[in-house]
Structure formats: structure tokens, C-alpha cells
N, C-alpha and C positions, 0 to 999 in steps of 0.2 A: 213519966219515963220514954223515951223514945223507944218504940219498937221495931228491931229491924225485920221485915218481911222477907222472907225467902219462899218463891215460888215453887210450888212442888212442880215435879217433872208432868205432873197431869195437865196442870194450870200451863205450862209451857207449850205441850204438845196443842191446847186447844186454841190457845190463843196464834199459833201458826197455821192451823188449819186457819181459824178466822182471816187472818190474814191472806191467804192462799187466794178462798174465795172472794175476798174482795177485789184481788187486783184482776182475777177470773172474768168477775162480771164487769168490770172497766174496761176491759179489754175487748167484750164481746159488744158492748154497747157502742164504743168507737168503730169496730169492722162495719166498710160499706156494704152498704145492702145490695145484692147481684142484679144487673140489670136483668129484665123480663126476657126469658127466651122467646126465641120466632126468629121469622124467615126478615133478611135485609129488606128492607122498603126505602127507595132511594126519596119518595115525596116524604115522607114522614121524616128521613135526615134532614132535610131542608127545610122545613117547616118549623123542627127545633132549632135548627141554625138561624132564621129568621132573614129578610130582606130579599127573600128570591120566591115572591107572590107570583111576577111576571113569567119566571121559571117555569115555576109547579104548574101554572094554568093552561100553561102551551105543553107539558109533558101529558096533563089528561085530557088537553082535545085532542092529540096527536096519537092517545095511547102511548106512546113512547116508555113512560113510566113502567106501565106494567111489562111493557119487553125488557126495560132493564132489570128488571125485578125479577123475573122469570128466567133470565138467563144466569143471573147471580146465584139464582136458588136451585139451579140444574147442571149447573158448568161449575169446573174447578179452576177456569181461565181467568177470572177476576175482571174488572173492570176498571177505566177512570171519567172521573167527569171533571169536565171545565166549566163549573158555573157561574154565570154571568149575573151581577146583582141586579134589582131593579132599577137602581140609578144607570148601569149600562146599557138598560133597555130602554128609558128614558131619554139616553143620550142619542138614539138614534133618528134619523131625520121622519120627522112627523109624516105618519101614513107607512111607514115602511112596512112593519108587519101585516098590515091592511091589506097590503098589495101584491102579499105571496098568497100563492095556490096553495091548496092544504097540501100535495106533494112537497111543493118549497118550504113548505113550515117544517114539514118534517125531516126534510136533507136539511135544513138548519139546525135543527137539535141533534139531529146524527152525527155531525159536524164537530159536536162539541162532545163526542164519546170516542174512548178508545177503547177497542174491545178486547184490553188484556190491561192487568195490575200492576201500575207505576207508582214508587216510591219516590221522595222527591230527590233523591240521588239518581233513581234512575233515568228521572227526567231529563238529568244534567248529560244524559250519555247515550240517548238514545239518537237514533239513524234516521235523517231526514229523507223527505218529507216523511213526518210520522200520517200511519195510516188511519182512517177514524171510519167510522161505522157508514159515513156517509159514503166511501166507496173510493174512484178513482183519483189518484193523487197526482194527477196531469197537472204542468203546471197553470192550466187553463178550468182547471177544474175544482177541486179540493184538497190542493195542497195544505198544509200544517208542517210550521217548521220552530222548531224549538231549541233555541239557546241559550246561554248562560254567561253571567256577569258576574263573578265571585259567588255566592249563593243564589244569586236574585234567578230567576227562570224566565225568560221571555218568549213570547207566543207570538208569531207571526203568520199571516195569510195571504200575503201580497196586496191587501185590501186593508187590514189593521193589524197593529202591533200594538200588545199589551204585555202586562207583568201578572203573574200569577202573586196576587196579594195575601192571600190566606192558605192553611189547609184547614182545610173543614173538617174531613172526616176520613180514618184511615183503621182497617181493621184486618188488614191482610187479604181480604178479597177486593174491596171496593175502595177506592181512594177519590175524595171529592174534594176540588180546588177551586177558590173566589176568584174569579176576573173582575176585571171594572170595567171590560168592553165586553162587546156582544163578537164572537167572532165570524167576520163575514166571507165568504166564500167566493173565490174569481168567480166561480161560473153562475152565478147570482148576483153580484156585485160589483163585478171587475167593469174594467172600461170596454164600452161597445166596440165589436167588429168593424176594420176599417171598412169604407165604402169600395165596391169591385171599379180596378179600373177603367177607365171609359174605352168603348172600341176601337179601333184604329179606321183612320179616315177611308173610306173607301174608295178604288180608282175608278177612272172614267172609263167608258165603255168606248174597244178601237172602233176605226174607221172613218167613213168619210167624214163624220161629226166630232172629228177629235178637239175640234177649237170651240166646239160647243159646249157653255158650264153644262153640266149633269147635275142632278137634285142626288137627296144619300142615296137614295133607292138606284140609283145609276143610270136612271132617263133620263132625256133631254127635257129640261125646263119649256114650259109652254111657250114662254117670249121668245125664247132662242129658236125655236124648232120654227116660230110664226116667222121670225126674221129670215130665215133659211127659204122657207117656202115664199116669201114676197120677194126676194133676191132672184131665184130663179124664175117668177112669173115676169119682171122685169127686162131680164136677160134674153129672153123669148120673144118679146115685143119689138125690142130692138133690133133681132136679127130678122123677123118678118118686114118690121120699117124698110133697113136696108134691102130687103130684096123685092119688096115694090119699086122703089126707087131704081133699081138698077136697070127692071121691066120698060119704064116709062121711058128709059132716055135712050133704049134700042130701037 
């Protein structure tokens, strides 16, 4: 004969406690582990993202990576970094980086750093030319212009046009955006300055020898000067001969 089991209030209470304990344990196990605290480090961020070996090496050689970290951890202004991939650097003309001086390498990297934090939406409304850490935004120096097409952000230097292909990192203080081309500034990679205009032709010297051709420095040429002297000599001989004949006839 079946017996109806009726749990006592104590049993119900214990069962409820067990259920709550199991749920709490499961929730705690699924919670994400908090990231380790510490100062922002641009090179570590790029290393974690991968495909930025060349950029990291240049940042270490020029010490720009340390400068960025110092500014980020001692200022509330924030920073934006445009990060070209390894493929972007590989697409440069062979020997491009080796042809640059140490100072030019610093300027090239500074041209990829904006000294304030810009979200993707803010990039679509910035005023051009955008000022970078390279400094002068004049058209023949370090101009950086940002335009948009829908949600696509385009970056132009006057030498290179490229697109922001990905947002690598953002934390409210630092924003890192991936580029598929290296930003080449006008002052270093723009067209060569035009050759100076030729000087106007110098005028001949005025005087008795106006009809005698002159050299570039205005002096009479040796051939023309000799011709003038020889002509004068013949004229003197003719006058002397006429005088002698006249005397004999008298």
C-alpha cells in the first residue's frame, strides 16, 4: 500500500537553502575574471591585437611608445592612435624606412598619433586638418584630413588615402584604430619642390660696341673684339697710303 509522503516544513526549508546555494555557486563560476589593474601600455595592447610587429619595433626604437604611455598615465586629455598593420608597412616601397633619419622616423610615427581621445562617432565630425603630434598642419607639412561615407571613416594625407578598417582598443582614454596603409606626410613624401625659374638674359653694354655680341657677363667676346681691332688697323693703313701718294704727286 502506497504511503503519501508529506515533507515537513524543516525539510522544505533545507531544500530551499540547498537550491539557493547551488544557484549562487553557478553564478559566481560564470562571472568574468576582472582584468589586472595597471597603467595603460600601448605596446602591450598592440602585441595582444597581433599583426603590428613593425609598428611596435618602431615605437621601441624611437621611444615613442614610452612617451605615449607617460602621457596617458599622467594626463586626462586622452589619445588616439592610428595603427598600420605589418602588411601596410610591407606595401611601402622597398628601403623606405631605411632611407629615413631617426628624426624623420619619430615624425612619421607622431603623424599617426592624435593628442586627444576620439571615438568613432567623433572622428566623423572632427574639423580638418586634424592636428597630430607631428605638429604643423600646413598643406605642405603634416596635414591629416578625415572624411566619412556612411559609417566608414577615411583618412587622407595628400599622399595616401586609406580607411579605418577596425577599432582595436578603446577605454575612454585611449582609442586605437587599425589602418591598412601607412600615413605618409607631405613634408617627407610629397612631390619635390619645382626648380627655380631661369634668370633673365642680361643686356648688352651700351657704347661704341653695341653691335658687337656680348658674353653672359656683359663683356665683348674675344672674336668680336679682335675683329674690331683688326678693322681699325686696316683703316689706319689706308689713310697713310693716301697721304703718301698725295705728297708724291705734288
